[in-house]
N, C-alpha and C positions, 0 to 999 in steps of 0.2 A: 331778675330771672324768674319766669313763671313756668311751672310744670305740673302735670297731674300724675299722681302715682297710679291711679286706676285701681287702688285698693285701700283698705283701712289698715291702720297700724295698731298693734296691741299696746304700745307704750311710746312715750315721747322719745326715749332713747332709740327705739327702732326707727322712728320717723327721722330723727337726726342723722342716723347712719345712712338711711336712704338718701337724704338731702345731700350729705357729704359725697356719696357716690356720684350723684347727678352733677354736682359742682365739679368734681374731678374730671368727669367725662367732658364737660363744657370746656374746662381749662386745656384739655388735651386735644380738643377738636373732634372728640369721638362721641358727642352727645347723640342719644337716640330719643325718638318720640315714644316714650314708654306707653302712653295711653293709646297711640295709634297701633303700637305693637300688639295690642289685644285683638286686632282684627283677625277674623278667621282666615286661614290660608286659602280655603276654597274661594272665598269672596275676592281676596287679593289677586289670586292667580287668574281668575276669570276676568277681572278688570284689566290685568296686565295684558292678557291675550287680546282683549277687545281693543286695546289702545295700540297694538302693534300693526298699524296700517302699512308698515313698510314690508311686511312679509308677503311672499307669493302665496297664492290661494292653496296650492298643494301643501305648503309648509304649515299654513293655518290648520288645514285639515288634519295633518299629522299631529300637531301640537294638541288639537282638540281631542283626538283619539287617546293620546298619551295621558292627558289630564283625566279624562273620564275613566280610563281603565287602570291607571297605575299610580296617579298622584292623589286625586281627590278622595277615593275610598278610604285610604289609610290616614291621610294627612289633612283632609278638607276641614275638619272641625277643630283642628289644633290652632292655637294662637301663633301668629307669625313670630312674635317676639320671643316665644318659648321654643322655637325650633333650634336645637343645638346639635353638636356633632354626634352626641349619643343617639338622639332621635333619628338623625339621618342614617347612622349605621344600622339601627333597628329596622328602619323602613327598607333600606337597600337589601339587607339580609332576607327580609320577608319576600320581596318581589323576586329575588334570585331563586327562591324555592319554587316559583311558579313554572308553568309549562311553556312560557314564551322564551324566545331565543335570547342569548346573551347580548346580541346586537340591540334588541328592543329594550332590554334593561339599561344598556348604556345610553340609548337615546333618551329614555325617561330620566336618567340621572342628569344628563346634560341640560335637559329642559328645566329640571328643578334647580339646578345651579344658576341658570339664567334668571329665573324668577327671583331667587333669593339674592342675587347680585343687585337686582332692581330694588329689593327691599332694603339692602344696605344703602343704596343711593337715596332712598326715600326716608332714611333714618329710622327704619323700623327694626333694624338689626345693626349691631356694631360691626360684626364680621360675618362673612358667608360661612356657614357651617359645613358646606359641601367640600370636604377635603380628603375624600377617600382615594387613596392611591390606586390608579388604574381603573377606577370605576367608569370613567368617561371614554375609555378606549374600546373601540369595536374590534372584536377578534372573530372575523368571519372565517368559516372553514374554507380552505383553498379548494376551489372547484376545478375539476378537470376541464380543459379547453376542448370544445367539440372539434372533431377532425373535419377535413374537407368532405369526406364521405358522409359524415353526420349531417353537415349542412345540406348536401344534395338530397339526402334521404328525407330530411324534414321538409325541404322545398317540394318534394314529390308527394309527401303525405298530407300536407296541409290543404285546406280548401283552395281550389285553383285561383280564386281571386286574391289570395294572399301569398301566392308562390313568389312573386317578385319581391314582396316585402321581406321574406326570409333571405333571399339572395342579397338584397341591399344591406341587410344587417350582417350577414355572415361573410360576405365578400368585399363589401365597401365600408362597413363600420357604422352604419346609421343606427341611432337609438330607436326604440319603439315609437316614442312620441314624435320623433323627427319624421319617421315613415308616415305616420298618420296625418301629419301636417302637410305632406307634399301635394302640390297641385300641378296640373299639366304645364303651367307656365314656368315651373321650376326645372323642367327638362329642356335641355338645349341641344338639338342635333347639330353636329359640325361636319365639315368635309371629311374628317378622318376619325373623329372621336366624339361621342356624346359626353355632355357634362350635366351635372345636377347641382342645383343651388339649395343649400340648407340654411334657413334663416328663421325658423320658428319650430315650435313643438306643441303637440297636443298632450295635455295632462288630464287626468281623471279626478275630479273632485266630487265626492258623494255620487259616484257612478255617472257623472255628467262630464262630457268632453269639453275642454276649454283650451283655446289657443293662447300660448304665451311666447314671449321672446326668450332667446337663450339666456342663461344666467350670466354668461360672460361673452365678450366679443369673439372669443375663440370658437364659440358654437356656430357662428355665421361663417360659412365657407362654400366654395365652389369646388366640386370634385369631378375629376375625369373618371369615366366608367370603363372598366374592361370591356372588350368587344363582346364577350359572351353575355355580360349583364345588359349591354346596350340592346342586343337582340331580344332579350327577355322584355325589355322596356317596350320595344316596338310591338311585340306580340301582345303584351298586356293592353296597350293603348287600342290596338285593333280589336281585340277580343271583347273588351268591356266598354267600348264606345266612349272612351275618355278623349274628348276633343276640345271642349271649351277651355279657355285659359284658366278659369277658376274651378274647374272640375277637380275634386279630390281623387287621388290615385287609388286609395284603399277605402272602400265603404262596405257596409253591410248591404248586400244586394237586395235584401227584403225591404230596407228602409231608404236606401240611397244616402245614408249618413254614416258618420264614423260609428263603428260598433260600440256598444256600451262595454264597460270593463268586464261585466258579467259574461256577455256574449264572447268577448275576446278570450277570456280565460278558458271557456269551453272549447273554442276553436283550437287554442294552443294545446290544451290537454289531449284533445282528440288526435292532433298531429303527432304528439310525442308517443301516444299509445300505438298509433298505426306504424310509426317508424321504429318502435321498440327502443326508444331513447328516453332519457330523463335529463332535462336541462331547462334553464330559464331562457327566455328570448334574449335577454341581455348577454347570456353566455355566447351567443352567436357573434356578438361584437368583439368578444375576446379572440375568437378565431380570426376575424378580420384584422385585428391588431397584430397577431402573430404572423399572419400572411403578409402584412405590410412590411414588418421587420425582416421577414425572410426574403422579400423582394429587394432588400438592400436599402430601404428608406432609412434616413438618419433619424435621430430622436426628434429633431425639430420638424422634419417632414412627417413623421408619424403623428406628432402633436397636431399639426395643421390638418392632417387628413381625418383624424378621429375627433377633432374639436376639443382637445385638451388644453387647459390654460397653464398647466405646469408639467414638467418632464416626468413626474413621478409615475403616472400611469403608463406613459410611453416606455419607460425603462423596463417595466415588467415584461413587455413583449420582446425587447432586446435581450433580456436575460433568458427568455425561453429559447431564442435562437442560439445564444451562447451555450446553453445547456446541451442543445442538440449538437453543436459544433464539438463540444467536449466528448460526446459519444462517438462522433466520427473519428476524432483523434485517438480514442481508445481502440477503435476498430483497426485503425491504421497500424497502431503499435502491435496489435495482435498478429496482423499480417506480417509485419517485420520480423517478429519473434519466431513465426512459423516458417519464415523463409519463402513465403509465397510472393 
């Protein structure tokens, strides 16, 4: 057995103790490469991310941001082999004092845990020191679901070329990226009802639009459109000259291409201000989910319509309908008690 301690010993006894510890680790199958463990965390993390060719471009962009802003400044110069539970607690306590959201802190913690899990596999660490209870859980503040009036108000307030986009999100349940990826060929008029095919999404990486396939097969779907939305589709096609099969439905009219994320954020902010509302574009999709449940769709039907791969998200919309039903029951009881 050969190993390098990566340091000098003050006495033979100290060296013997070190060798005994190493031998014990080998015997238990827990041996670590102590010399490799002296590698800087910043170097190891950068190499780890560069090797993750399996990640989607948007995920790589997120991980790069989390590394630069939250992991490398406090941990980059530390040796991987010396990152223990105490060091992780100190780091997590420091970033939690920052101005970023708790969701961002949780994302940073999960990324650090991933990287250090790889370090365990590479024998740089014996165990992963990321064991803080609850640190990986995201606790987003529950947002109010926009009403139908809110959706209509935003559709009226936004730049006209994006009106249909708001309706597809708020009434049909499309994501922002799915809307931007739509082409004329994805719209199919029928004898009684229009349908729309969703099979890709536009993501923004470093302010550049990039088309990607859905994360799961559930994201690929064909949806029937309500008649009022179908009429809006026809108006949009006629007004903006969308006729070729590969024409994008929603573009920046100045460039003829998908708007940059910077331009889109300005468009959306202006629409909220004009409508006197405050919500994210994704909040519109929550209204569509509640609308779908209210229309009597089962959990599986809601999953299929919204492109969910698990029932968890669809259940929240069912619960919203159930909560309203409970209010109705309470009102009925009030009428009974008053003898009306």
